[in-house]
ROLO-592690 format. One line per field, with one value per residue (C-alpha): residue in three letters; z, x, y. Coordinates in Angstrom, 3 decimals. Layout:
! ROLO-592690
rest	Ala	...
up	Z	...
east	X	...
north	Y	...
! end
This chain:
! ROLO-592690
rest	Met	His	Lys	Pro	Leu	Cys	Lys	Asn	Lys	Asn	Leu	Asn	Val	Thr	Leu	Lys	Asn	Ile	Ala	Glu	Lys	Thr	Gly	Cys	Ser	Val	Ser	Thr	Ile	Ser	Arg	Val	Leu	Asn	Lys	Lys	Gly	Lys	Gln	Phe	Arg	Ile	Ser	Lys	Glu	Thr	Gln	Glu	Leu	Ile	Leu	Arg	Thr	Ala	Glu	Glu	Leu	Asp	Tyr	Lys	Pro	Asn	Glu	Leu	Ala	Arg	Gly	Leu	Arg	Leu	Lys	Lys	Ser	Asn	Thr	Ile	Gly	Leu	Leu	Val	Pro	Asp	Ile	Ser	Asn	Pro	Phe	Phe	Ala	His	Val	Thr	His	Ile	Ile	Gln	Gln	Tyr	Ala	Tyr	Ser	Glu	Gly	Tyr	Thr	Leu	Ile	Val	Cys	Asn	Thr	Asn	Glu	Asp	Ile	Ser	Leu	Glu	Ile	Asp	His	Ile	Asp	Leu	Leu	Arg	Arg	Lys	Gly	Val	Asp	Gly	Phe	Ile	Ile	Leu	Pro	Val	Gly	Thr	Glu	Ser	Ala	His	Ile	Lys	Glu	Leu	Ala	Asn	Arg	Asn	Phe	Pro	Phe	Val	Leu	Met	Asp	Arg	Ile	Phe	Glu	Asn	Leu	Asp	Ser	Asn	Ala	Val	Val	Val	Asp	Asn	Gln	Lys	Gly	Ser	Tyr	Gln	Ala	Val	Lys	His	Leu	Ile	Asp	Asn	Gly	His	Thr	Arg	Ile	Ala	Ile	Ile	Gln	Gly	Leu	Lys	Lys	Thr	Ser	Thr	Asn	Ser	Ala	Arg	Leu	Lys	Gly	Tyr	Ser	Glu	Ala	Leu	Arg	Glu	Ala	Asn	Ile	Glu	Leu	Asp	Asp	Arg	Leu	Ile	Val	Gly	Asn	Asp	Phe	Arg	Arg	Glu	Asn	Gly	Tyr	Ile	Glu	Thr	Lys	Leu	Leu	Leu	Lys	Arg	Lys	Asp	Pro	Pro	Thr	Ala	Ile	Phe	Ser	Thr	Gly	Asp	Leu	Ile	Thr	Leu	Gly	Ile	Leu	Glu	Ala	Met	Ser	Glu	Glu	Ser	Lys	Ser	Ile	Pro	Lys	Asp	Ile	Ser	Leu	Val	Ser	Phe	Asp	Asp	Ile	Asp	Tyr	Ala	Pro	Phe	Leu	Val	Ala	Pro	Leu	Thr	Ser	Val	Arg	Gln	Pro	Arg	Asp	Leu	Leu	Gly	Lys	Val	Thr	Leu	Lys	Met	Leu	Ile	Asp	Asp	Ile	Asn	Ser	Lys	Gly	Thr	Lys	Ile	Lys	Glu	Lys	Met	Val	Leu	Asp	Pro	Lys	Leu	Ile	Leu	Arg	Lys	Ser	Val	Leu	Asn	Leu	Arg	Ser	Lys	Asn	Pro	Glu	Phe	Ser	Ala	Val	Tyr	Ser	Gly	Tyr
up	44.602	41.670	42.458	40.338	37.439	36.765	33.297	31.949	28.668	28.295	28.096	24.693	25.789	23.941	24.025	26.131	28.822	28.948	29.134	32.152	33.974	33.179	33.011	29.595	26.487	23.810	21.265	23.570	24.089	20.341	19.651	22.242	21.076	17.502	18.627	18.025	21.635	20.989	17.881	19.898	22.869	25.288	28.482	29.069	32.308	30.505	27.738	30.282	32.149	28.982	27.750	31.169	31.470	27.950	28.796	32.109	30.457	27.712	25.081	21.519	18.651	16.318	13.183	11.069	11.971	11.512	8.130	6.978	8.092	6.413	3.502	4.322	6.169	6.315	5.099	2.050	0.302	-0.797	-3.211	-3.514	-5.962	-3.642	-0.087	0.269	-2.353	-0.431	-2.770	-2.207	1.533	1.872	-0.161	1.920	5.086	3.768	2.618	5.992	7.859	5.815	5.652	9.456	9.690	7.384	9.479	7.294	8.130	5.574	4.614	2.813	0.506	-1.053	-4.475	-4.940	-8.632	-9.216	-11.261	-9.792	-6.256	-7.281	-8.619	-5.479	-3.119	-4.963	-4.774	-1.069	-0.120	-2.058	-0.121	3.091	2.112	1.539	0.330	-2.375	-3.626	-4.176	-6.623	-7.479	-10.052	-11.325	-14.571	-17.172	-17.275	-16.717	-17.296	-13.561	-12.954	-15.924	-14.211	-11.217	-13.584	-15.321	-11.951	-10.930	-7.918	-6.441	-7.071	-8.036	-9.898	-8.759	-10.268	-12.975	-15.160	-18.236	-20.986	-22.465	-19.139	-18.062	-14.405	-11.750	-11.771	-10.179	-11.754	-12.080	-15.498	-15.849	-19.378	-18.386	-15.358	-17.379	-20.137	-17.591	-16.038	-19.328	-20.736	-17.642	-18.408	-22.068	-21.077	-19.105	-22.129	-21.734	-24.923	-23.821	-21.310	-20.164	-18.803	-16.360	-16.838	-14.681	-15.391	-19.114	-20.516	-17.528	-18.100	-15.674	-17.387	-20.887	-20.081	-18.509	-21.513	-23.802	-21.867	-22.187	-25.951	-26.451	-24.803	-26.906	-30.132	-29.450	-28.966	-32.166	-30.194	-31.813	-29.682	-28.747	-27.825	-25.999	-23.429	-22.709	-20.093	-17.198	-16.698	-13.311	-10.502	-8.030	-6.452	-8.107	-11.514	-10.788	-9.361	-12.218	-15.043	-13.542	-13.218	-16.893	-18.010	-16.145	-17.739	-21.296	-23.456	-24.072	-20.800	-20.518	-18.880	-17.141	-15.923	-15.591	-12.973	-13.264	-9.609	-5.996	-5.592	-8.923	-7.600	-4.489	-6.708	-8.807	-5.715	-4.436	-7.756	-8.010	-4.537	-5.301	-8.481	-6.597	-8.852	-7.551	-8.440	-10.374	-11.041	-12.778	-13.781	-13.373	-11.985	-12.027	-10.410	-10.537	-7.225	-4.993	-2.299	1.251	1.653	-1.722	-0.183	2.270	-0.074	-0.539	-3.827	-3.099	-5.748	-8.490	-8.636	-10.134	-7.132	-7.159	-5.021	-2.835	-0.138	-2.691	-4.586	-1.450	-0.431	-3.891	-4.469	-1.171	-1.731	-5.209	-3.831	-1.040	-3.592	-5.703	-2.690	-1.777	-5.344	-5.293	-8.269	-10.543	-10.415	-13.721	-13.828	-13.849	-14.363	-12.530	-13.682	-11.182	-12.022	-10.922	-10.077	-10.939	-7.804	-8.726	-6.427	-7.099	-8.863	-12.413	-13.823	-16.301	-19.211	-21.131	-18.629	-19.161	-15.480	-14.979	-11.735	-10.120	-12.392	-9.831	-7.036	-4.075	-4.127	-0.786	0.527
east	-28.402	-30.777	-34.463	-36.443	-38.171	-41.839	-43.075	-45.643	-46.958	-49.191	-46.177	-44.720	-41.128	-38.400	-34.605	-34.876	-36.804	-34.044	-31.440	-33.206	-33.208	-29.618	-27.799	-26.412	-26.601	-29.208	-26.463	-24.884	-28.255	-28.935	-25.591	-26.174	-29.723	-28.460	-25.793	-22.900	-21.721	-18.500	-17.747	-17.933	-16.052	-18.958	-18.268	-19.963	-21.493	-23.055	-24.409	-25.997	-27.541	-29.062	-30.410	-31.867	-33.505	-34.943	-36.466	-37.891	-39.451	-40.812	-39.126	-40.282	-38.413	-40.496	-40.244	-42.068	-39.616	-36.700	-38.027	-38.393	-34.849	-33.326	-35.811	-36.509	-39.485	-38.441	-41.902	-42.862	-46.207	-47.532	-50.471	-52.325	-55.198	-57.133	-55.932	-58.530	-56.623	-54.446	-51.506	-51.493	-52.085	-49.094	-46.792	-47.881	-46.993	-43.513	-42.831	-43.950	-41.604	-38.563	-39.401	-39.472	-36.127	-34.650	-36.025	-38.996	-42.672	-45.126	-48.352	-50.678	-53.451	-56.014	-57.061	-59.865	-58.919	-59.966	-57.681	-59.154	-58.438	-54.908	-54.283	-55.747	-53.694	-50.450	-51.163	-52.080	-48.961	-46.698	-48.151	-47.504	-43.849	-43.233	-39.725	-40.888	-43.591	-44.087	-46.961	-48.966	-50.982	-54.466	-52.574	-54.972	-53.584	-50.083	-50.052	-50.019	-47.185	-45.236	-45.379	-43.528	-40.879	-40.505	-39.856	-37.323	-39.493	-38.370	-40.806	-40.929	-43.720	-44.579	-46.728	-48.380	-46.123	-46.115	-43.741	-43.486	-42.486	-38.849	-39.172	-37.937	-40.079	-40.236	-42.498	-43.010	-42.790	-46.565	-46.463	-44.104	-46.217	-49.436	-47.776	-46.589	-50.063	-51.914	-49.270	-49.729	-53.448	-52.737	-50.182	-52.981	-55.265	-57.315	-58.161	-61.212	-59.547	-61.287	-59.383	-61.033	-58.999	-58.507	-58.598	-58.218	-55.529	-53.252	-49.783	-50.403	-53.580	-52.175	-49.102	-51.157	-53.454	-50.400	-49.083	-52.460	-52.599	-48.987	-49.530	-52.626	-50.943	-47.880	-50.180	-52.107	-55.302	-57.527	-58.142	-61.839	-62.803	-65.872	-63.530	-61.796	-64.025	-63.900	-63.054	-61.401	-59.468	-62.352	-64.167	-67.491	-65.853	-64.724	-68.129	-70.256	-68.054	-67.818	-71.597	-71.941	-69.237	-70.867	-74.262	-72.952	-73.871	-70.159	-68.505	-64.711	-62.927	-60.542	-60.356	-57.258	-57.806	-55.608	-55.820	-56.498	-59.831	-61.055	-60.212	-62.325	-65.282	-64.691	-64.686	-67.891	-69.663	-68.429	-69.757	-73.181	-73.420	-72.355	-69.332	-66.084	-62.461	-60.978	-63.640	-66.027	-63.602	-59.860	-58.499	-55.146	-54.714	-52.212	-50.799	-50.921	-53.330	-52.340	-55.111	-54.376	-52.644	-55.492	-58.467	-60.179	-58.269	-55.088	-54.831	-52.184	-50.984	-48.464	-46.578	-45.231	-42.128	-44.076	-41.447	-38.719	-40.971	-41.425	-37.761	-36.377	-38.921	-38.132	-34.371	-34.771	-36.843	-34.383	-31.561	-33.664	-34.432	-30.746	-29.909	-32.757	-34.374	-31.329	-30.214	-30.455	-33.828	-33.980	-36.571	-36.301	-38.287	-38.629	-39.476	-42.760	-42.994	-45.728	-46.639	-48.211	-50.896	-54.129	-56.619	-55.972	-57.468	-55.375	-57.735	-55.121	-55.268	-57.688	-58.466	-58.380	-56.812	-55.185	-52.359	-50.035	-47.986	-48.112	-44.953	-45.056	-46.512
north	2.957	3.430	3.310	0.856	2.531	1.799	0.997	3.359	2.026	5.073	7.361	8.174	7.642	9.537	9.562	12.712	10.788	8.179	10.954	12.493	9.147	8.179	11.502	10.537	12.695	12.037	11.325	8.700	7.039	7.030	5.368	2.657	1.899	1.698	-0.818	1.573	1.766	-0.147	1.904	5.133	3.628	3.958	2.037	-1.298	0.024	3.019	0.801	-1.537	1.397	2.855	-0.483	-1.333	2.088	1.878	-1.497	-0.311	2.736	0.464	2.604	1.940	3.604	5.738	3.623	6.196	8.946	6.570	5.506	9.105	9.833	6.773	6.720	3.106	1.602	-2.053	-3.009	-5.052	-5.049	-8.445	-8.512	-11.821	-12.483	-14.818	-15.512	-18.298	-20.287	-22.799	-22.229	-18.465	-18.869	-21.193	-18.960	-15.945	-17.851	-18.690	-15.127	-13.749	-16.088	-15.175	-11.477	-11.380	-13.194	-10.540	-7.682	-6.782	-6.410	-7.776	-5.979	-8.390	-7.208	-9.550	-8.239	-10.789	-11.252	-7.620	-5.345	-2.141	-3.385	-4.327	-0.820	0.784	-1.402	-0.669	3.061	2.846	0.881	3.218	6.157	4.239	4.026	0.314	-0.473	-2.849	-5.204	-8.891	-9.011	-12.101	-10.202	-10.789	-10.996	-9.607	-6.033	-4.690	-0.896	-0.075	-2.550	-1.207	2.203	0.714	-0.648	2.723	4.358	1.652	0.864	-2.485	-5.338	-8.996	-10.748	-14.239	-17.004	-14.872	-12.743	-10.515	-11.619	-8.113	-6.528	-6.252	-7.151	-9.546	-12.667	-16.114	-18.713	-22.435	-24.085	-24.378	-25.730	-28.540	-29.474	-29.614	-31.608	-34.191	-34.455	-34.945	-37.292	-39.459	-39.700	-40.525	-43.180	-44.834	-45.017	-41.822	-39.931	-37.924	-35.627	-32.469	-29.484	-27.106	-23.981	-20.922	-17.191	-16.641	-14.308	-14.922	-16.342	-19.210	-20.387	-19.917	-22.010	-24.804	-24.854	-25.077	-28.056	-29.775	-29.132	-30.190	-33.587	-34.275	-33.179	-35.335	-38.372	-37.550	-36.945	-34.360	-31.281	-31.060	-27.497	-28.842	-30.396	-27.068	-25.432	-22.986	-19.324	-18.729	-20.415	-20.528	-23.450	-22.629	-22.939	-26.499	-27.424	-26.049	-27.321	-30.809	-30.970	-30.045	-32.489	-35.382	-34.663	-35.052	-38.023	-38.591	-37.471	-37.436	-40.353	-37.960	-34.372	-32.228	-29.510	-26.412	-25.322	-26.285	-24.517	-25.869	-29.343	-28.721	-27.896	-31.018	-33.227	-31.627	-32.175	-35.767	-36.512	-35.027	-37.093	-40.253	-40.637	-42.079	-41.426	-43.139	-45.796	-43.388	-40.671	-40.110	-36.859	-35.087	-31.664	-28.822	-27.442	-30.572	-29.399	-30.461	-33.011	-34.697	-37.755	-38.373	-38.708	-42.080	-42.206	-40.202	-37.515	-37.516	-33.911	-31.527	-30.202	-26.661	-25.976	-23.539	-23.001	-22.387	-19.977	-17.870	-17.897	-17.083	-14.316	-12.602	-12.799	-11.357	-8.463	-7.640	-7.552	-5.187	-2.965	-2.754	-1.736	0.838	-0.861	-0.565	-4.214	-6.091	-7.821	-11.588	-14.290	-17.588	-20.618	-23.475	-27.076	-28.696	-32.393	-34.872	-36.828	-40.174	-41.483	-43.387	-41.128	-42.378	-45.578	-47.570	-48.126	-50.124	-52.966	-55.867	-55.517	-51.732	-50.721	-47.728	-46.678	-45.189	-46.547	-44.179	-42.092	-40.295	-37.053
! end
């Protein structure tokens, strides 16, 4: 009868330790632990003995050594420009879930909208041996990312992209989403529509600004540069620019916010100025923040398919990893959806009222 084996979590257990306890060869143990027992015709009893002994000894495989041997670490580096942004936080959560289900560990780095940090994190993760990257770039420079492409290192860009870079990418049609949002305001009689934009020179901001301009041009509304304000996707930007817009002699009747955190700042400024939505000013936001349906005036928003973004991006990266970066690059553009709620006032009506019928969360 075998004596029970005690766990010793302080012991760095090796295959040799298991061999000494079971009387089996190291090669037999390796085959069983790598689920090749049936292939090598190892008896069921021997397999059970090895697995039971490995568990009792609290054996943990040396993933670093295994990775060096197989030239694969089963880790993915995810670079996010601002993890405090609800959109990025949600997408990170989705990617982590699906990475785990596919056998990958996710290493998340927050670049804080700083190019130098982004470059440093990419270099650090490469030295740590990640198999590939999902990069939500700051988006103002691309030389360091182009170097990855030149070396056929597996990566996928998400959200912000570079049109002149041949790389895998998954994005939302930002121009279409912004056009729909601003057209909705115009259809409800608004002609003085301010846009609080995000980080300039990024693909995301540029596309959202194009959608805004396109909707105004189509309606024969002259573009007023004084109503194009803002310089990043942070809360403070939304707060400061809203304060300034409300202090004008001819304030806008509506604001189009290009991001979740900007919207938070807008709401804070509106509250401080004792202004209500949509009675005093109408508001439409990009991203569809989670609390949007629960505001006093539920917020009309452009919803990004966040879950689908995460799933598609991860699948594209795994395909690229398996091809060792040689797979033909592809760009996938996903459709946004305008969710109508009650934050827009219909100025065309003799008795102005909420323009939208609630359409669900």
